[in-house]
N, C-alpha and C positions, 0 to 999 in steps of 0.2 A: 531518485531513490533506487538503490541497487537491491537486487535479490541475488545473493551469492553465498555459497557455502551454507545453505539452509538457514539463512538469516536475512532480515531486512536491515539495510544500512543507510542512514543511521536508524536505530530502532525508535527513537523519539525525534520528531521534527516539528518545528514551529513554522507556520505559514500564515501569511496575511490573507484576509478575505480578498477574493479575486485571483489568488494564486492558483496556478496549475501545477500539480505534482504528477510526475511520471515515474512509474516503476518499470525497471528493465530486468528481465530474468537473465542472469549470466550463468546459471547452473545448467548441468546436462539433464536435469530432471524437470518435470512439469511442476509449476507452482500456481498459486492464485492469490488474489487480494480481496478479502471480504470483511464486512463489519456486521455486527448483530443488528444494527439499526437500518441496514439496507443502503446506507450512503455509499458503500463500496461493494461492488459485485463484478469482479473481472471474469472474463472467460478463462479457461485454462491457458497458462502462459508457457509456451515452449521456450527453449534457449533462444535469446535474441528478441523475443516478443516484448511489447510494451503495453502498458495500461495507464491512461491519463485521466485525471479528475480535476475539475476546477471547483474550488470551494467558494460558495456564495454566502455562507453564514458562519459566524463565529461559533466555536464550540470545541469539544474534545472528542476525537473519534479513535476508539480502540479497534485495531484490525488484526487479522490473522490470515494465514494460508489455510484454506479449507481442506487441502490435501494433507498438509503437515501442521496440525493445529497447535503444536508447540512453538511454531514461528509466529511471533507477535510483535506489534509495533503500536505507536500512538502518534497521532497528528493533532496538534493544538492549533486551531485556526483563530487568529486574533483580528479584531476590527482594524 
């Protein structure tokens, strides 16, 4: 999953249970990856930093950058 030009790419992602998703910040500014339910809570990510999560349960997770809250994405985890 890329973080570039103040956007998550792709903004919507399907992943199977057991999959690991990794975000990589390619911007020159700091970003983060958070969800309201606490499933995602990255540290601040500088250029080149990564954040990975393995999804153990199906469901839909809406997430955002806590620094730039207009940056949003969705992960749908399927069985």
